[in-house]
C-alpha positions, 0 to 999 in steps of 0.5 A: 834088545827089546823093540816096540813094534806096535802099541799094545795095551793091557786090559783093565782088571777087577781088583780081585784079578791080582795074578792077571794084573801082575802079568800085565805089569811084567809085560807092559810096565803097568796095570790098571785095576778098576773099582780099587777104591769105593765111591765113598773113598773117592769122594772123600779123597777128592774133597780133601784134595780140593780143600787142601789145594785151595788152602795152599793157594790162599796161604800163598804156598800153592805149587801151581805150574804155569798158573794151571796144573797144581801139585800138593806135596807131603800129603802125610802131613795133610790128612789121615785119609792120605796116610791110610792109602800108604797101607792099602793092601794093593800097595803092599801087594804090588810094591812088594812084587816090584821092589821086594819086602820092606820097600819105602814110601818115597813121596805121597803127592797129589796132581791136579791137571786142569784145562789148558795145562801143558803135557809133562815131559816124558820121563821115567821115575828112576831117571836119575839112574843113568843106566838100565836096571834088570829090576826096578828101583822105584815104582808108583801107585796112582789113585784115579780120583776122576775118570782118566781120559785122553781128553782130560789129561790121562797119564800118557805111557809107552807100554813096554818101555820098561824093558828097553835097555837103551836110554833114548828120547821118546816122542809124544806119538809113541805114547797112549793114554792110560785111561780108567774110571774114577776109583781105578788104581794104576800101578807102574814100574819105575822104568816105564816112560810116562808123563801127565797128559794135556787136559783139553776139556772145557772145564774138567779137572783130573785129580790123582794121588801118587804114592811113589815107592823105592827099594829100602836102600834108595834115597827117598824123594820127600825127607820124612825125617825132617818134614813129617809133623812131629805130632804125627810121628808120635801118634802114627801106627808103627807100620806107617812109620816103618814104611816111611823109613823110621826103621833099620834095614840091613844096618841102614838108617841106624842112629848108633848101633846096628842092633837097634830094632823097631821104629826109631825116634830122635835120640834124647841122649845121643852118645857124645865125646867121652874121655877114656874113663867114660866121662863126657868131654867138652865138644869144643875140646874133643873137636880140637882147635882146627889146627889140623885143617889149617892151610898155609 
């Protein structure tokens, strides 16, 4: 059994210190790389997040928790700037390390922690699994668009909790803030206990984009097959669509035969009910009149 005697924290790493960051990830369940995003990228992402947040509130579809913290869902539909994050080499490197090849994007969202917002409950990202797993089934990449500090609601974590096999409740005093300057990236194991902190500043917002990933056999949090804008599906890069699951993996996700390859698209002419000669049968006739399922 792994116990946490005292809280130790990983040092913040430079973007190029990949091996050291990977070791931190194994030991602590998370790592932080500074200056992973350029100042220009941070400014552009922050502006797009703010614009979208305001627009969704104005349109009456904003998701605002207790009137304070705001989340923005399904970012692939809301700007090429967000879709580009999905293919960032750091994502490829660390999600591949944690989840193996051909991992999937499970959701891409933004989180704005505003002054007065309550802390999020402590949880793990694979909390829907009611047993500990030897390897993570999911993992997350958090892009810090503001300086993350304890005062403004930096994500709170329990270092090393990804190695604790017992399912238990964690107390706030067992957590620490995952702090870093704007432009940092925090990578964390899906078994790590964490939650959004409380923003206690007078007027600072704490913005983040979260790219949540899963192994290719896990059901995704956001349903891209139904929710992705068809125009984006038609125009986007094959690598991006594959990351969203528009590709067969080990026979999973196919629309007909398991030998299909490449990026999948909706079937224009799916194979329907045929008679013995290969002619199309009437669907009603093929389904029968339902007599088999009548219950007296």
